[in-house]
C-alpha positions as CSV (number, residue, x, y, z in Angstrom):
1,M,-17.0,-49.0,52.0
2,Q,-19.9,-49.4,54.4
3,K,-19.3,-49.6,58.2
4,S,-21.7,-50.9,60.9
5,E,-21.5,-50.1,64.6
6,M,-21.3,-53.1,66.9
7,K,-20.0,-53.7,70.4
8,L,-16.6,-55.0,71.4
9,V,-17.0,-56.9,74.7
10,V,-13.7,-57.5,76.6
11,I,-13.5,-59.9,79.6
12,I,-10.4,-60.2,81.6
13,A,-10.5,-63.1,84.1
14,E,-8.6,-65.9,85.8
15,D,-7.4,-68.3,83.1
16,E,-9.3,-71.3,84.5
17,L,-12.5,-69.5,83.5
18,E,-11.7,-69.4,79.8
19,P,-13.6,-72.6,78.8
20,R,-16.7,-71.6,80.7
21,L,-16.7,-68.0,79.6
22,T,-16.1,-68.8,75.9
23,K,-18.9,-71.5,75.9
24,E,-21.3,-69.0,77.6
25,I,-20.6,-66.1,75.1
26,L,-21.1,-68.5,72.1
27,N,-24.3,-69.8,73.6
28,L,-25.5,-66.2,74.1
29,G,-25.1,-65.4,70.4
30,A,-21.5,-64.4,69.7
31,R,-20.2,-65.8,66.4
32,G,-16.6,-66.1,67.7
33,Y,-14.0,-64.7,70.0
34,S,-10.3,-64.1,70.5
35,A,-8.5,-65.1,73.7
36,S,-5.0,-64.3,74.8
37,R,-2.9,-64.5,78.0
38,V,-2.4,-61.2,79.8
39,R,-0.8,-60.0,83.0
40,G,-1.2,-56.9,85.1
41,E,-2.1,-55.6,88.5
42,G,-5.3,-54.3,89.9
43,W,-7.3,-54.2,93.1
44,H,-6.8,-57.9,93.6
45,G,-3.1,-57.4,93.3
46,A,-0.8,-59.2,90.9
47,R,-0.5,-63.0,90.6
48,K,3.0,-63.6,92.1
49,S,3.6,-67.2,91.2
50,E,3.1,-69.8,88.5
51,W,0.7,-71.9,90.6
52,E,-1.7,-69.0,90.7
53,G,-2.1,-69.1,86.9
54,E,-2.4,-66.4,84.4
55,N,-5.2,-64.1,83.3
56,V,-7.1,-64.4,80.0
57,R,-8.5,-61.6,77.9
58,I,-11.5,-62.7,75.8
59,E,-12.7,-60.3,73.1
60,T,-15.8,-60.7,71.0
61,I,-17.7,-58.3,68.6
62,V,-21.4,-58.6,68.9
63,S,-24.7,-56.7,68.5
64,D,-26.1,-54.6,71.3
65,P,-28.5,-57.3,72.6
66,V,-25.8,-59.9,72.7
67,A,-23.4,-57.6,74.5
68,D,-26.1,-56.8,77.1
69,A,-26.7,-60.6,77.6
70,I,-23.0,-61.3,78.0
71,L,-22.6,-58.4,80.6
72,A,-25.6,-59.7,82.6
73,R,-24.3,-63.2,82.6
74,V,-20.8,-62.3,83.7
75,A,-22.1,-59.9,86.3
76,E,-24.4,-62.6,87.7
77,R,-22.3,-65.7,87.6
78,Y,-18.7,-64.6,87.7
79,M,-18.1,-61.2,89.3
80,P,-19.3,-62.2,92.8
81,H,-16.9,-65.1,92.9
82,F,-13.9,-64.4,90.7
83,A,-11.5,-61.6,89.8
84,V,-13.2,-60.5,86.6
85,V,-13.2,-57.2,84.6
86,V,-15.6,-56.7,81.7
87,Y,-16.0,-53.6,79.5
88,V,-17.7,-52.7,76.3
89,Q,-16.7,-50.3,73.5
90,S,-18.6,-49.2,70.4
91,V,-16.6,-50.2,67.3
92,N,-17.2,-49.7,63.6
93,I,-16.9,-52.9,61.6
94,L,-16.3,-53.7,58.0
95,R,-17.7,-57.1,56.8
96,V,-20.4,-57.1,59.4
97,E,-21.7,-60.4,58.0
98,K,-18.8,-62.1,59.9
99,F,-20.2,-61.0,63.2
100,T,-24.0,-61.4,62.7
């Protein structure tokens, strides 16, 4: 069993950003993503009502250069204007051909 190291990029953002963010990460080279609704509380506080919407968690497994491009794009276009958290972890992947 051979493993390959890649990057797991996780973006947590306002749910209305999901279509824009997923389109961007695919255009930057991601082969796919997973998205789910999440809730929590942070420095922006918690969303207290339904009209405020939910948060979305978008995860993608990518190469180092694609991870760097996603981070740069999120930092430039989204972080100044929206409640967005993004982080990266190194992960070991089986079936790396699914992600490259």
